[in-house]
C-alpha positions as CSV (number, residue, x, y, z in Angstrom):
1,M,37.5,-29.8,-52.3
2,S,40.8,-28.4,-51.3
3,A,42.3,-28.1,-47.8
4,P,41.6,-24.7,-46.2
5,Q,44.2,-22.1,-47.0
6,T,46.3,-20.3,-44.4
7,S,45.1,-16.8,-43.7
8,T,47.6,-14.0,-44.3
9,S,45.4,-11.2,-43.2
10,S,47.0,-8.8,-40.8
11,T,43.7,-8.4,-38.9
12,Y,43.3,-12.2,-38.4
13,D,39.6,-12.0,-39.2
14,L,37.7,-15.2,-39.6
15,Q,37.8,-16.1,-43.3
16,P,34.8,-17.6,-45.1
17,V,35.3,-20.8,-47.0
18,K,33.9,-22.2,-50.2
19,F,33.2,-25.8,-51.4
20,S,33.4,-27.2,-54.9
21,R,30.2,-28.0,-56.5
22,L,29.1,-31.6,-57.2
23,A,30.1,-32.1,-60.8
24,R,27.1,-32.9,-63.0
25,R,28.9,-32.7,-66.3
26,G,28.4,-35.7,-68.6
27,V,30.5,-37.3,-71.3
28,L,28.7,-35.6,-74.3
29,F,26.2,-32.8,-74.3
30,G,25.8,-33.1,-70.5
31,L,24.7,-36.8,-70.8
32,T,26.4,-39.5,-68.7
33,V,27.5,-42.9,-70.1
34,S,24.3,-44.6,-69.0
35,Q,22.1,-41.8,-70.6
36,L,24.1,-42.0,-73.8
37,V,23.5,-45.8,-73.9
38,V,19.7,-45.6,-73.6
39,V,19.6,-42.7,-76.0
40,G,21.7,-44.7,-78.5
41,I,19.3,-47.7,-78.1
42,G,16.3,-45.5,-78.9
43,A,18.0,-43.9,-81.9
44,A,19.1,-47.4,-83.2
45,M,15.6,-48.7,-82.8
46,L,14.2,-45.7,-84.8
47,V,16.7,-46.1,-87.6
48,F,16.2,-49.9,-87.8
49,C,12.4,-49.7,-88.0
50,L,12.5,-46.9,-90.6
51,Y,15.0,-48.9,-92.7
52,V,13.2,-52.2,-92.5
53,G,9.5,-51.5,-92.3
54,G,9.2,-47.8,-93.1
55,G,6.7,-45.5,-91.4
56,A,4.3,-48.3,-90.5
57,S,6.9,-49.9,-88.2
58,L,7.0,-46.8,-86.0
59,I,4.1,-48.4,-84.1
60,V,6.6,-50.8,-82.7
61,A,9.4,-48.4,-82.3
62,V,7.6,-45.5,-80.5
63,P,7.1,-47.3,-77.2
64,V,10.8,-48.3,-77.1
65,I,11.8,-44.7,-78.0
66,V,9.5,-43.2,-75.4
67,C,10.8,-45.6,-72.7
68,C,14.5,-44.8,-73.6
69,A,13.7,-41.0,-73.5
70,A,12.1,-41.3,-70.1
71,L,15.0,-43.3,-68.7
72,A,17.5,-40.7,-70.0
73,W,15.8,-37.4,-69.1
74,V,13.0,-38.0,-66.5
75,G,14.3,-37.4,-63.0
76,V,13.0,-38.8,-59.7
77,G,14.4,-37.9,-56.3
78,G,17.4,-36.1,-57.7
79,R,18.4,-38.9,-60.1
80,K,17.5,-39.8,-63.6
81,L,15.5,-43.0,-64.0
82,I,18.4,-44.8,-65.6
83,Q,20.5,-44.1,-62.5
84,W,17.8,-45.8,-60.4
85,V,18.0,-49.0,-62.5
86,P,21.1,-50.5,-60.7
87,I,19.8,-49.5,-57.3
88,V,16.4,-51.1,-57.9
89,G,18.1,-54.1,-59.5
90,I,20.3,-54.7,-56.5
91,W,17.4,-54.2,-54.1
92,V,15.3,-56.7,-56.0
93,W,18.1,-59.2,-56.1
94,R,18.8,-58.8,-52.4
95,S,15.1,-59.1,-51.4
96,T,14.6,-62.2,-53.5
97,G,17.7,-63.7,-51.9
98,G,16.6,-63.0,-48.3
99,Q,19.4,-60.6,-47.7
100,L,17.3,-57.8,-46.2
101,A,17.0,-59.5,-42.8
102,Y,19.9,-60.4,-40.5
103,R,19.6,-62.6,-37.4
104,R,22.7,-63.5,-35.4
105,R,23.2,-67.1,-34.7
106,I,24.1,-66.8,-31.1
107,V,25.1,-70.4,-30.5
108,A,26.9,-70.8,-33.8
109,P,30.7,-70.4,-33.6
110,R,32.3,-67.6,-35.6
111,P,35.8,-67.6,-37.2
112,V,38.5,-66.2,-34.9
113,G,39.2,-62.6,-35.5
114,T,35.9,-61.7,-37.4
115,L,33.5,-59.0,-36.5
116,A,29.8,-59.8,-35.8
117,L,28.5,-57.3,-38.3
118,P,25.8,-57.8,-41.0
119,G,26.0,-57.4,-44.7
120,D,29.3,-56.9,-46.5
121,A,30.9,-55.7,-43.2
122,A,30.9,-59.3,-42.1
123,R,34.2,-59.8,-44.0
124,L,36.1,-57.4,-41.7
125,R,38.8,-58.8,-39.5
126,Q,40.3,-57.5,-36.3
127,W,44.0,-57.3,-35.6
128,L,45.3,-56.4,-32.1
129,D,48.6,-54.5,-32.4
130,P,50.9,-55.9,-29.7
131,E,53.0,-52.7,-29.5
132,S,50.4,-50.0,-29.3
133,G,47.5,-52.1,-27.9
134,A,45.2,-50.6,-30.6
135,V,42.7,-52.6,-32.5
136,M,43.1,-52.5,-36.3
137,V,40.3,-53.5,-38.6
138,H,41.3,-55.3,-41.8
139,D,39.2,-55.3,-44.9
140,P,40.6,-58.1,-47.1
141,H,38.4,-57.1,-50.1
142,K,39.3,-53.4,-50.1
143,S,42.9,-54.0,-48.9
144,T,42.7,-51.5,-46.1
145,L,43.8,-51.5,-42.4
146,T,42.0,-49.0,-40.2
147,A,42.7,-47.6,-36.7
148,I,40.5,-45.3,-34.6
149,V,41.3,-42.5,-32.1
150,A,38.9,-40.6,-29.9
151,V,39.3,-36.8,-30.0
152,S,38.2,-34.2,-27.5
153,H,37.9,-30.5,-28.3
154,P,36.2,-27.3,-27.0
155,A,33.0,-26.0,-28.6
156,F,34.1,-24.3,-31.8
157,I,31.3,-21.7,-31.9
158,L,32.2,-20.5,-28.4
159,L,35.7,-19.5,-29.4
160,D,36.6,-16.0,-30.5
161,P,37.2,-15.4,-34.2
162,L,41.0,-15.3,-33.9
163,E,41.0,-18.7,-32.2
164,Q,38.5,-20.1,-34.7
165,E,40.7,-19.0,-37.6
166,R,43.8,-20.5,-36.0
167,R,42.0,-23.9,-35.4
168,V,40.7,-23.9,-39.0
169,T,44.2,-23.4,-40.3
170,G,45.5,-26.2,-38.0
171,W,42.8,-28.6,-39.3
172,G,43.8,-27.7,-42.9
173,R,47.3,-28.8,-42.0
174,V,45.9,-32.1,-40.8
175,L,44.2,-32.7,-44.1
176,A,47.2,-31.6,-46.0
177,T,49.3,-34.2,-44.0
178,A,46.8,-36.9,-45.1
179,C,47.2,-35.9,-48.7
180,R,51.0,-35.8,-48.7
181,S,51.4,-39.3,-47.3
182,G,50.2,-41.2,-50.4
183,R,49.4,-44.3,-48.3
184,I,46.2,-43.2,-46.6
185,A,43.1,-44.6,-48.4
186,S,40.6,-42.5,-46.4
187,L,40.1,-40.5,-43.3
188,Q,36.8,-40.5,-41.4
189,V,35.7,-37.8,-38.9
190,M,32.6,-39.0,-36.9
191,E,30.7,-37.0,-34.4
192,R,27.8,-38.6,-32.6
193,T,25.3,-37.6,-29.9
194,L,24.9,-40.0,-27.0
195,P,22.8,-40.1,-23.8
196,D,25.0,-39.0,-20.9
197,S,25.8,-42.3,-19.1
198,G,27.1,-40.5,-15.9
199,K,30.4,-42.2,-16.4
200,G,32.3,-38.9,-16.0
201,L,30.5,-38.2,-12.7
202,A,31.3,-41.7,-11.4
203,E,35.0,-41.4,-12.3
204,W,35.2,-38.0,-10.5
205,W,33.7,-39.5,-7.4
206,Q,36.2,-42.3,-7.4
207,Q,39.1,-39.9,-7.7
208,H,37.9,-37.1,-5.4
209,G,35.2,-38.5,-3.3
210,T,35.7,-39.7,0.3
211,S,34.1,-43.1,0.9
212,D,34.4,-43.0,4.7
213,G,31.2,-44.9,5.5
214,S,29.3,-41.8,6.6
215,F,25.7,-41.3,5.8
216,T,26.4,-38.5,3.3
217,A,29.1,-40.4,1.5
218,T,27.0,-43.5,1.3
219,T,23.9,-41.7,0.0
220,Y,25.9,-39.7,-2.6
221,G,27.6,-42.9,-3.8
222,E,24.2,-44.7,-4.2
223,L,22.8,-41.8,-6.1
224,I,25.7,-41.9,-8.6
225,D,25.4,-45.7,-9.0
226,R,21.7,-45.4,-9.7
227,A,21.9,-42.4,-11.9
228,G,20.7,-43.2,-15.5
229,P,21.4,-41.3,-18.7
230,A,20.6,-37.6,-18.3
231,G,20.9,-35.1,-21.1
232,E,23.2,-35.8,-24.0
233,R,26.9,-35.5,-24.9
234,H,28.9,-35.4,-28.0
235,A,31.7,-37.8,-28.9
236,S,34.2,-37.5,-31.8
237,T,36.5,-40.0,-33.4
238,I,38.9,-39.9,-36.3
239,S,39.6,-43.1,-38.3
240,V,42.7,-43.6,-40.5
241,S,42.6,-46.2,-43.2
242,L,45.9,-47.5,-44.7
243,D,45.9,-48.5,-48.4
244,L,47.8,-51.8,-48.3
245,K,48.4,-51.8,-52.0
246,S,50.0,-48.3,-52.1
247,A,52.0,-49.1,-48.9
248,S,53.1,-52.6,-50.1
249,R,56.8,-51.7,-50.4
250,A,56.9,-50.2,-47.0
251,I,55.0,-53.2,-45.6
252,R,57.5,-55.6,-47.0
253,A,60.4,-53.5,-45.6
254,A,58.7,-53.7,-42.2
255,G,58.6,-57.5,-42.3
256,G,55.4,-58.2,-44.3
257,G,52.1,-59.6,-43.3
258,N,49.9,-58.2,-40.6
259,R,52.9,-57.1,-38.4
260,G,54.4,-55.2,-41.3
261,A,51.1,-53.5,-42.1
262,A,50.6,-52.6,-38.5
263,A,54.1,-51.1,-38.3
264,V,53.4,-48.9,-41.3
265,L,50.0,-47.9,-40.0
266,R,51.6,-47.0,-36.7
267,Q,53.8,-44.5,-38.5
268,E,50.8,-42.9,-40.1
269,M,49.0,-42.9,-36.7
270,S,52.0,-41.0,-35.2
271,T,52.0,-38.5,-37.9
272,I,48.2,-37.9,-37.6
273,V,48.4,-37.6,-33.8
274,A,51.2,-35.0,-34.1
275,A,49.1,-33.0,-36.7
276,L,46.1,-33.2,-34.4
277,R,48.0,-31.9,-31.4
278,S,49.4,-29.1,-33.5
279,A,45.8,-28.2,-34.4
280,D,45.0,-27.9,-30.6
281,L,42.9,-31.1,-30.6
282,A,43.3,-33.6,-27.8
283,P,43.6,-37.2,-29.2
284,S,43.3,-40.0,-26.7
285,D,45.1,-43.4,-27.0
286,W,44.1,-45.4,-30.1
287,L,41.0,-47.4,-29.4
288,E,41.3,-50.8,-27.9
289,P,39.0,-53.7,-28.8
290,G,36.7,-53.1,-25.9
291,E,36.2,-49.5,-26.7
292,L,35.5,-50.2,-30.4
293,A,33.0,-52.9,-29.3
294,V,31.1,-50.4,-27.2
295,I,30.8,-48.0,-30.2
296,L,29.7,-50.7,-32.6
297,R,27.1,-52.1,-30.2
298,G,25.8,-48.6,-29.3
299,A,25.3,-47.8,-33.0
300,Y,23.0,-50.7,-33.5
301,D,21.4,-50.7,-30.0
302,P,21.5,-47.1,-28.7
303,D,19.5,-47.9,-25.6
304,I,22.2,-50.2,-24.2
305,G,25.2,-48.0,-25.3
306,A,25.1,-45.8,-22.2
307,A,24.9,-48.8,-19.9
308,L,27.8,-50.5,-21.5
309,E,30.1,-47.5,-20.9
310,R,29.3,-47.6,-17.2
311,Q,30.0,-51.3,-16.8
312,G,33.4,-53.0,-16.6
313,D,34.1,-55.7,-19.1
314,I,30.5,-56.4,-20.0
315,G,29.8,-56.1,-23.8
316,R,33.4,-55.4,-24.7
317,D,34.0,-58.3,-26.9
318,L,34.3,-57.5,-30.6
319,A,33.2,-61.0,-31.5
320,T,29.7,-60.3,-30.1
321,A,29.6,-56.5,-30.5
322,G,27.3,-56.5,-33.6
323,P,23.5,-56.4,-33.7
324,V,21.2,-59.3,-32.8
325,A,18.7,-58.5,-35.5
326,V,18.6,-56.1,-38.5
327,T,15.8,-55.6,-40.9
328,E,16.1,-53.3,-43.9
329,N,13.4,-51.7,-46.0
330,W,13.4,-49.3,-48.9
331,A,13.4,-46.1,-46.7
332,M,15.0,-47.1,-43.4
333,L,16.8,-49.7,-41.3
334,R,15.7,-51.3,-38.0
335,S,18.2,-52.9,-35.6
336,D,17.6,-54.1,-32.1
337,S,16.2,-51.1,-30.1
338,A,16.1,-48.4,-32.8
339,H,15.1,-47.4,-36.3
340,H,17.7,-45.6,-38.5
341,C,17.7,-43.5,-41.6
342,V,20.8,-42.2,-43.5
343,L,20.9,-38.9,-45.3
344,W,23.6,-37.9,-47.8
345,I,24.7,-34.3,-48.1
346,S,24.3,-34.0,-51.8
347,E,25.2,-30.4,-52.1
348,W,27.5,-28.3,-49.9
349,P,27.1,-24.5,-49.6
350,R,27.6,-22.9,-53.0
351,S,28.4,-19.5,-51.6
352,L,31.0,-18.3,-49.1
353,V,30.2,-19.5,-45.5
354,F,32.1,-19.3,-42.3
355,P,33.7,-22.5,-40.8
356,G,30.9,-22.9,-38.2
357,F,28.2,-23.2,-40.8
358,L,27.3,-26.8,-39.7
359,A,26.2,-25.6,-36.2
360,P,22.5,-26.0,-36.9
361,V,23.1,-29.7,-37.7
362,L,25.7,-30.6,-35.1
363,L,23.9,-28.7,-32.3
364,S,20.4,-29.9,-32.9
365,S,19.2,-31.1,-29.5
366,G,16.8,-34.0,-28.8
367,I,17.9,-35.9,-31.9
368,R,20.0,-39.0,-31.8
369,R,22.3,-38.8,-34.8
370,T,25.7,-39.5,-36.1
371,F,27.5,-37.1,-38.5
372,S,30.3,-38.5,-40.6
373,L,32.8,-36.9,-43.0
374,L,34.7,-39.3,-45.3
375,Y,37.8,-37.8,-46.8
376,T,39.5,-39.5,-49.7
377,P,43.0,-37.9,-50.2
378,L,44.4,-37.7,-53.6
379,R,48.1,-37.8,-54.2
380,T,49.6,-34.7,-55.8
381,D,50.4,-36.4,-59.1
382,Q,47.0,-38.1,-59.3
383,A,45.2,-34.8,-58.4
384,A,47.1,-33.0,-61.1
385,R,46.2,-35.6,-63.7
386,D,42.6,-35.5,-62.7
387,I,42.4,-31.7,-62.9
388,R,44.0,-31.7,-66.3
389,K,41.5,-34.3,-67.5
390,K,38.6,-32.3,-66.2
391,K,39.9,-29.1,-67.8
392,T,40.3,-30.8,-71.2
393,E,36.8,-32.3,-70.9
394,Y,35.2,-29.0,-70.0
395,V,37.0,-27.1,-72.8
396,S,36.1,-29.8,-75.4
397,D,32.5,-29.9,-74.2
398,A,32.2,-26.1,-74.4
399,A,33.6,-26.2,-78.0
400,Q,31.1,-28.9,-78.9
401,R,28.2,-26.9,-77.5
402,Q,29.3,-23.8,-79.4
403,R,29.6,-25.7,-82.6
404,I,26.0,-26.9,-82.5
405,G,24.7,-23.5,-81.2
406,Q,23.8,-24.7,-77.7
407,V,23.7,-21.9,-75.0
408,E,26.4,-22.3,-72.4
409,D,25.0,-23.3,-69.0
410,A,25.9,-21.3,-65.9
411,Q,26.3,-24.5,-63.9
412,H,29.0,-25.7,-66.2
413,S,30.8,-22.4,-66.0
414,A,30.7,-22.5,-62.2
415,E,32.1,-26.1,-62.2
416,Y,34.9,-25.1,-64.5
417,Q,35.8,-22.2,-62.2
418,D,35.9,-24.7,-59.3
419,V,38.4,-26.9,-61.3
420,L,40.6,-23.8,-61.9
421,Q,40.5,-23.0,-58.2
422,Q,41.5,-26.5,-57.3
423,E,44.4,-26.2,-59.7
424,A,45.5,-23.0,-58.1
425,D,45.3,-24.5,-54.6
426,L,47.3,-27.5,-55.7
427,T,49.9,-25.3,-57.3
428,A,50.1,-23.4,-54.0
429,G,50.9,-26.6,-52.1
430,H,47.5,-27.5,-50.7
431,G,45.9,-30.9,-50.8
432,V,42.9,-32.1,-52.8
433,L,40.3,-34.3,-51.2
434,R,37.0,-35.9,-52.1
435,V,34.5,-35.4,-49.3
436,T,31.4,-37.4,-48.6
437,G,29.0,-36.2,-45.8
438,L,26.5,-38.7,-44.2
439,I,24.0,-38.2,-41.4
440,A,22.6,-41.3,-39.6
441,V,19.4,-40.4,-37.7
442,S,18.1,-42.9,-35.0
443,A,14.8,-43.1,-33.1
444,S,12.8,-45.6,-31.1
445,D,9.9,-45.8,-33.5
446,P,9.2,-45.0,-37.2
447,D,7.0,-41.9,-36.5
448,E,9.6,-40.4,-34.2
449,L,12.3,-41.2,-36.8
450,E,10.4,-39.3,-39.6
451,R,10.1,-36.3,-37.3
452,A,13.8,-36.4,-36.5
453,V,14.7,-36.7,-40.2
454,A,12.5,-33.7,-41.0
455,D,14.2,-31.7,-38.3
456,I,17.7,-32.6,-39.6
457,E,16.7,-31.7,-43.1
458,Q,15.5,-28.3,-41.9
459,A,18.8,-27.8,-40.0
460,A,20.7,-28.7,-43.1
461,I,18.8,-26.0,-45.0
462,Q,19.8,-23.5,-42.4
463,A,23.4,-24.7,-42.9
464,S,23.1,-24.0,-46.7
465,C,23.3,-27.7,-47.4
466,E,21.1,-30.1,-49.4
467,T,20.4,-33.6,-48.1
468,R,19.0,-36.6,-49.9
469,R,17.7,-39.8,-48.4
470,L,19.5,-42.8,-49.7
471,W,16.6,-44.9,-50.8
472,G,17.3,-48.6,-51.2
473,Q,20.8,-48.2,-49.8
474,Q,20.2,-47.8,-46.1
475,A,22.1,-50.9,-44.8
476,Q,25.3,-50.1,-46.7
477,A,25.0,-46.4,-45.9
478,F,24.5,-47.0,-42.2
479,T,27.8,-48.9,-41.9
480,A,29.5,-46.0,-43.6
481,A,27.8,-43.3,-41.6
482,A,27.4,-44.8,-38.1
483,L,30.5,-47.0,-37.8
484,P,34.0,-45.5,-37.5
485,L,35.5,-48.1,-40.0
486,C,36.2,-45.8,-43.0
487,R,33.6,-47.6,-45.1
488,Q,32.7,-46.2,-48.4
489,L,29.3,-46.1,-50.2
């Protein structure tokens, strides 16, 4: 998708927006590489049997040909059967290797600086920046360094159209800033619903209350101390991930190593904070280790998350912030006190919608969920090359279809128009980003989880979006959707 354009209308009306379609074009005749491979195997088997044994050998070839045809063209759950092969293969390999269950070894020592997370997230390392006091998460395999900031903002749908349009334009500048840098690997916007811990009320009483020992003050203080979670609140964070390979020259100039990488990331953090403030968002200080620990622990154990926010230093150690136990199955994930299910937004609105179109999903009450948007910025030169490649492929594919007399598909024409629109936006100076939307739904038991997932799916339909459950990928998807660590699927 492209960053939103600035409105030039003299009336300042709220402008509708449009998303690019999910490209479904294949390499040849609409077939992907994997489909072409199995089709080629079936064709080779047919030719070989006819050449060697004649028509009688078709008894052997027909089952193979039918199997290849089914793998290439039969779809299940929005994917062709051949696309399920790697997912099922990895699932079987993990299940036979005992990797679907995680149990923390509480008494076993952990390497210094590691995070107590399951799966491939166990390789993450923490780095405390001495200058800013922020915690930075290093992924040595992906060569990224990530920092997180909490953001507060007013309710978007309660603003008047003029203010909404102004804020949309400001957010477009934030995304354009991320694209121009060339050193940002990804940007994650995470919005989660939490039980209200009463922390805000307790802080207000500490600042404005009068603890004079009177009966009224004592009773009021006791009520605040004993107050449990009531209602729900929304918390938003923005995570910035630095690409250490793209920024290698700047890191060496800053002294190299972790300190050099932290110095370069601080520059990006300052730029993003300035852009956020220009967009009338209110970023807080960058998260410290204790604050990140509460978020990680609350994601895996929602029942204890609200209590940790009210306490002092309890549960604010990143070395022990992960789950105690995690069990994954084909359809969902269980960790500590909750069951989780992750949905992928497989299709964004295909028609023009107003910026507040996600309100049915984000304002769904009574459902504990985390909504994440993962932006992957593309440099201008890289985006231009990618667009030129897509244009060439679409034109050549259309010529090939016309040569064999195949009718042009309206879906391909719409995707080609999206490519042309991206090229026009890029020429006008806007940024191009790849966007992935994930929704992690949590509940206390499987039946409640299924009801919550059904409600979220209906809310997504009202928002003109299509969702798809990530079968066999729940553990990896949960770390990408529910943790503010810029993890990719």
